[in-house]
C-alpha positions as CSV (number, residue, x, y, z in Angstrom):
1,M,117.4,17.5,61.6
2,S,116.1,19.5,64.6
3,I,114.3,17.7,67.4
4,L,111.2,19.8,66.7
5,F,111.2,18.5,63.1
6,K,111.6,14.8,64.3
7,C,108.8,15.2,66.8
8,L,106.6,16.7,64.1
9,I,107.3,13.7,61.8
10,C,106.5,11.2,64.7
11,F,103.3,13.0,65.6
12,T,102.2,13.0,61.9
13,G,103.0,9.4,61.7
14,L,100.9,8.7,64.8
15,L,98.0,10.6,63.4
16,C,98.1,8.6,60.1
17,F,98.2,5.3,62.1
18,A,95.3,6.3,64.3
19,G,93.3,7.4,61.3
20,A,94.0,4.0,59.6
21,A,93.1,2.0,62.7
22,N,89.6,3.7,62.8
23,A,89.1,3.6,59.1
24,H,87.4,0.3,59.0
25,Q,84.3,1.3,61.0
26,Q,82.0,3.3,58.9
27,K,79.2,3.9,61.3
28,E,76.6,4.1,58.5
29,A,73.8,2.0,57.3
30,Y,71.8,2.4,54.2
31,T,68.1,1.3,53.7
32,S,66.4,1.5,50.3
33,I,62.6,1.2,50.0
34,V,61.6,0.6,46.5
35,F,58.2,0.4,45.0
36,N,58.1,-2.7,42.6
37,Q,55.0,-2.1,40.6
38,R,55.7,-5.4,38.8
39,T,55.4,-7.6,41.8
40,G,53.1,-5.2,43.8
41,M,55.6,-5.3,46.7
42,L,57.4,-2.5,48.6
43,E,60.9,-3.9,48.9
44,I,63.0,-2.9,51.9
45,Q,66.7,-3.5,51.5
46,H,69.0,-2.7,54.6
47,R,72.8,-2.6,53.7
48,F,75.3,-2.7,56.6
49,Y,79.1,-2.7,56.3
50,L,80.0,-6.2,57.2
51,H,82.8,-5.0,59.5
52,D,80.4,-2.9,61.5
53,A,77.8,-5.7,61.6
54,E,80.4,-8.2,62.9
55,H,81.4,-5.8,65.7
56,A,77.7,-5.1,66.6
57,A,76.8,-8.9,66.4
58,Q,79.5,-9.7,68.8
59,R,78.0,-7.3,71.2
60,V,74.3,-7.8,70.8
61,I,74.2,-11.5,69.8
62,D,77.1,-13.4,71.0
63,K,80.9,-12.6,71.5
64,N,81.7,-15.5,69.0
65,A,79.2,-14.4,66.4
66,D,80.5,-15.0,62.9
67,L,78.4,-13.3,60.1
68,I,80.6,-14.6,57.3
69,G,80.8,-18.3,58.3
70,D,77.7,-18.9,60.4
71,P,74.3,-18.6,58.9
72,V,72.7,-18.7,62.3
73,S,74.7,-15.7,63.5
74,R,73.7,-13.9,60.2
75,E,70.0,-14.7,60.8
76,A,70.3,-13.5,64.4
77,F,71.8,-10.3,63.2
78,A,69.1,-9.9,60.6
79,Y,66.4,-10.2,63.3
80,Y,68.2,-7.6,65.4
81,A,68.3,-5.3,62.4
82,I,64.7,-5.7,61.4
83,S,63.8,-5.1,65.1
84,T,65.3,-1.6,64.9
85,F,63.4,-0.6,61.8
86,S,59.8,0.5,61.7
87,M,57.4,2.0,59.1
88,Q,54.1,3.7,59.6
89,D,51.7,4.8,56.8
90,Q,50.7,8.5,56.5
91,L,48.0,8.0,59.2
92,Q,50.8,6.6,61.6
93,Q,49.4,3.1,61.3
94,P,52.2,0.5,61.5
95,L,52.9,-1.4,58.4
96,T,53.5,-5.2,58.7
97,L,56.8,-6.0,57.2
98,T,57.8,-9.6,56.2
99,Y,61.4,-10.8,56.7
100,V,62.7,-12.1,53.4
101,G,66.4,-13.1,54.1
102,T,70.0,-11.9,54.2
103,E,72.9,-11.9,51.7
104,L,76.5,-11.3,51.9
105,Q,78.0,-9.3,49.1
106,G,81.6,-8.2,49.2
107,K,82.0,-5.8,52.1
108,Y,78.2,-5.7,52.8
109,L,75.6,-7.6,54.7
110,W,72.0,-7.2,53.2
111,V,68.9,-7.7,55.1
112,Y,65.7,-7.8,53.1
113,Q,62.0,-7.2,54.0
114,E,58.8,-6.5,52.0
115,T,55.1,-5.6,52.3
116,L,52.3,-5.2,49.9
117,I,51.9,-1.8,48.1
118,T,48.5,-0.2,48.9
119,A,46.7,2.4,46.9
120,D,47.1,5.2,49.5
121,M,50.9,5.0,50.1
122,E,51.7,8.7,49.7
123,G,54.4,8.9,52.5
124,F,55.8,7.1,55.4
125,Y,56.9,7.7,58.9
126,L,60.2,5.9,59.4
127,K,62.4,5.0,62.4
128,M,65.7,3.1,62.2
129,T,67.9,2.8,65.3
130,A,70.2,0.0,64.2
131,L,73.7,0.1,65.7
132,Q,73.0,3.5,67.5
133,E,72.9,2.1,70.9
134,M,76.5,1.1,70.3
135,W,77.7,4.1,68.4
136,S,76.0,7.4,69.0
137,E,77.6,8.8,65.8
138,Q,75.8,6.0,63.8
139,T,73.9,7.4,60.9
140,N,71.1,5.5,59.2
141,H,70.4,6.7,55.7
142,I,67.0,5.8,54.1
143,N,66.1,6.3,50.4
144,V,62.5,5.8,49.2
145,E,62.1,5.3,45.4
146,R,59.0,5.4,43.4
147,N,58.8,6.0,39.7
148,K,62.5,6.8,39.5
149,H,62.0,9.7,42.0
150,V,64.1,9.2,45.3
151,T,63.4,11.0,48.6
152,S,66.0,10.5,51.4
153,A,66.4,11.0,55.1
154,R,69.2,10.6,57.5
155,L,68.4,9.3,60.9
156,H,70.6,10.0,64.0
157,I,70.4,8.7,67.6
158,A,68.4,11.8,68.7
159,D,65.8,11.6,65.8
160,A,62.2,10.4,66.5
161,W,60.0,9.2,63.6
162,Q,60.7,11.0,60.3
163,Y,58.1,11.6,57.7
164,I,59.0,11.0,54.0
165,E,56.6,12.0,51.3
166,V,56.9,9.9,48.2
167,A,56.2,10.5,44.5
168,P,52.6,9.8,43.5
169,A,51.8,6.4,41.9
170,S,52.0,6.3,38.1
171,K,48.7,6.2,36.4
């Protein structure tokens, strides 16, 4: 085996190891905004990769934060998350969102909010900056669903408010 071939094998192995070491951080979060006509509520569900949320909590809350084992840490992260999310109606008036709670589910941490559906909800201005102060490559995906029609946006660190038009209310 030539020395060049051995170096190539070692370099390939190092690249694989480096990729595996970074594979656990996704640097993405997902928010679903769903019109629940049955309850009359607009349900907001933020889904974070638990591993990313743990790293963030240890930086923005406490270096000993434990989102899995400590409900207080989980609540503190939830309040951080909801402080980074804002909605405005189509006239750019802020919507008052109520915090509902959190849930651990597999590799995800969910944070829930809600607000009443009003008759004139034709679109929203949205802003979501969660985790972007730590990771500039963090992407926050938002999906708005009404009457089985989904409209999406991707928010990056340089983005300002984004407007999403939603499907009309069913008659």
